[in-house]
N, C-alpha and C positions, 0 to 999 in steps of 0.2 A: 116461368118458373119451374124448379124440378123438386118434385114434395120426397119426403124421407120419411115411412114408416119406422115406429121406433118401437119394438116386439120388447114390453116387460120397462118402461123409459119411467119409471116413477123415482128412482135411485137418485139423490140429488147430487151424485155427479152426472148422470146423463142428465139431469135437467139443467146443469151449468153447462155442459158442452150445446147443448140447442142453444143457450142463450147467446153464448161465445160464436157459436156459428154463425147465430142471424146477422151477429156486427162484421162479424169477419167476411161474410159472403154477401154485404150490404143488401140483406133482408131479399135476397135472389132465389132463396131457397124455403120452404114450407116444412113445417113438421107438424106428423099428427101422433100422438104417443097413445099408445094403446097396454093397459096395465087392470089389475085387478084392486088398487088403492082407491080409497073415497076420500081421501085428503088432497086432492090433486084436481086445481081448476083450470082450466083453460087461460092462456094470456095471449098479449102481443104476438110471444116468441113460438108456440102452439097451441094447437087444438087436440084437447084431452077426451079419450074417451073409455068408458070404465067398463068393466065386463066381472060378471061374476066368479068365475073359474079362469084358470088358466088356459084350458081348454080350449073354450069359445074366444079368451081373447088370443091364441096363437093362431085360430082359425081367422078371426077375422083381419089378424094383420097379416097373415098372407092374401087374402082374398084383396087386398086392398093392391097390392099388386100385379095381382091377376087380373084382375079389373081394368089396371090402368091409373087408378086413382093414384097409386103413388110410385115413382121407377128407383127407388132403394129403400134394402133392407137395411136396418140398422139393431144388431143387438146391445139390448141393455139388459136389465138383471136377469137375466135367464139365461138357463144351458145352452150350448153351441149344441148339443145333441139334441135338444127341445124344440130348437128352431130348425133346425135340418132336418129332423123326423118329419114335419110338417110343412116344409118347402118340398119335399120329396114324394110326398103325396102324388100317386099318379093322376087322377083326377083333376090337379093343379096344371099339370104338365109345362113346371116351370123348368125344368133341366134341359139346357140346351146339347150339352157335350157328355159323352160318355163318363167321363168321371168328374169330377168337383177337386179342385185344389186350393192350394190358398198361393195367393201373390200379394206379395209386399213392395210398396215403392219406399227406394232407403235414400233419405239426403244426408250426404255425411259431408262434413267440413276436408274431409281429407281427399276429396275426391273434385272434379273439377264438373259432374253430370250428376244427375238423376240416375241409379238404377235400379234395377229390376229382381228380386229374388224368389225364388219359388223351389220346391214345396217345404217350406221350414215349419207349418201349423198343421197338416189335414194326413197325408200318407204317410206311414208310416214307413215301410220298405217296398217302394214302388218296382213293378217287374218292367222288365222291357218294354212293353207293350204300352204298361202304364206312366214310364216315363216319357215314351211318345206323346202319349192324349197329356200329360203336363206340358210337356213343351208346345204341343197346338194350344193348349190353353193361354200360356202365356205369352205366346206371340202373337195371338189374337188381342191380348190384353195391348201389347205393347204396341200393334198398329192403331187401335182405339186412342191412343195417348201421344200416337207424331213419330212412333221410331217406324219408319216405312219399311227398311231394311236390317233388323234388331241384330247383333252380333250377339248368338246364346251359346254361353258356353258350360259346356258340362264338366263339372269337380270333381278331381280324385285328386289325391295325395302328390300325383306329378303328372310330368306330362306325358312322358313316356309308357308305351302299352307295355301291361304286366298281365301275364295270364292266370296269375295265381291273388290278383288283387280285381274282386269281383263289379269295383267300382268302373276300374279302368276298361274290364270286359262289356260293359254292358255301354259305357260311352263311347266303345269305338263301332261298336254294333249301331247305336242311334246315330253316331254322325252318318257310319254310310247311308242309314234310310233316309236321311235326309240329304244327301251328297247332290241330288238333283231340284233343291228347293229353289225357289227365284225371287220368295219372300221373307228369306232370313237366311243368315248364315249360321249353321248349327255345327259346334265343334267340341269334342274332346276325346282322351281325357285332357284336361288341363289342370293344373295348380293354380290356387286363387291367385297369389302374387304376380302369374304369368296372365293372367285373365285380366287384371286392375292395373297392372303398375307396369308402365312403359320402360322406368328405370331398372326392375328385372328382368324386362326383356331385352333390356341392353345389357344389360353385364351376363345374361346366361348366353346371349348371342341367337335366340330362340327367334326361330322364323316359322309362321303360320298365319290361317286365317283370321285367328281372333290372337291379338298380341298389345296385351295392355291397356284394349280398349272396349272391353265387353258391355254391351248392354245391359246381359240379362244373364244373371248365374243362377243354373239349377243344380242343387246340391243332391245327392245319390240316394241319400235316406234323412230321415226327421231328424236321428238325433246331430246329423252334422249340420240340417237347417238351421234347429234350433239352440244350439252351441254358437254359429255364425251370427245368427239374428240378434241375440243376446249380446256377444263380445262387441259387436256393432252398436248396440243400444247403448251398453254401459260404459264401453271404453272409447267409442269412437264417436261419442259426442254427437251422433245422430238423430236423424228424425226419422221414425219409420211409420207405417201406416200400411195396413192388411187388410184385403178382403178375401171371401170367397168366391173364386170362380168358375164357369162350368153352368151358369144359370141364366135363365135370362134377365134377371137384373142382378146389379153387383150386391153381396152380401159384406154389410161393416160389422166386424169384430172389434169389437174394444173388451178393457181387461180394468178391472178395478184398479191395478199396480201403473196402467198406463199414465203416462202424463198427460196434459188438455192438448198439447200441442201436438202430440201423438193422435189423438184423439181426433182430432178437427185433420191433419195431416190423411188420415184413413179414409174422411169424408171428401177431403177434396178429391182424394184419389179414385174415390168412386165415381164422382160427378164427373171428372176427366172422361172417365170410361166410357160415360152414357155422353160426350161429347158436350157438356156444360163447361165455359169459360170462365172460372171465375177471379 
């Protein structure tokens, strides 16, 4: 059984998520809710731990994963910055990679497979070196969920190299840096349609190592990522769940605007990352 530590979990939408998760995952997941409210009791779906201050609550939440009492961190009714500030304290030694990044698992009816999308929620305008780190993070996530040699598409507005377009230049340089990789195929610049649509590949007579069959989409900056994420969610009837990676445990991010199915999907994604089959 895996254990999820919920930071600031007294909000009703988080309690609903916990109750539904217990049913969804056949009671194979245990929850510990940390908060400062005094009107919450422990019940069958969770254990509740109350603290006098948010500072103490955050410290104890993070210590639960440091001690391996919990396997996953889930953000409840607190700010992402507050959670990450505590997680990244040096004494906890929870940072596993040089750079933290956001990875989303996307399940869209328009595709015949799930895909990963990064980084749509954390790094604003990654440099070439930072993009390499983002790829290393998502590659590791891909391997953990069963993508043995994922095809990683570096998105730009077109597949042809354009020296006047920064995303095109960066994609070309990063592709060269991964040219000898044996555990993934990294290629760009590549337009979104050629990354995901075999019909577009056929119509444009495109030939390349990734041709409508990308497993992972890497965006050049957070603006592109945010728009793509929300477009898929709003107009693609997709279910999307995101986690912060680069730490020794997955960190599940939830928003009050997320539907319950997306929150459940994010948690399931985190469980997949630690090898839990649900």
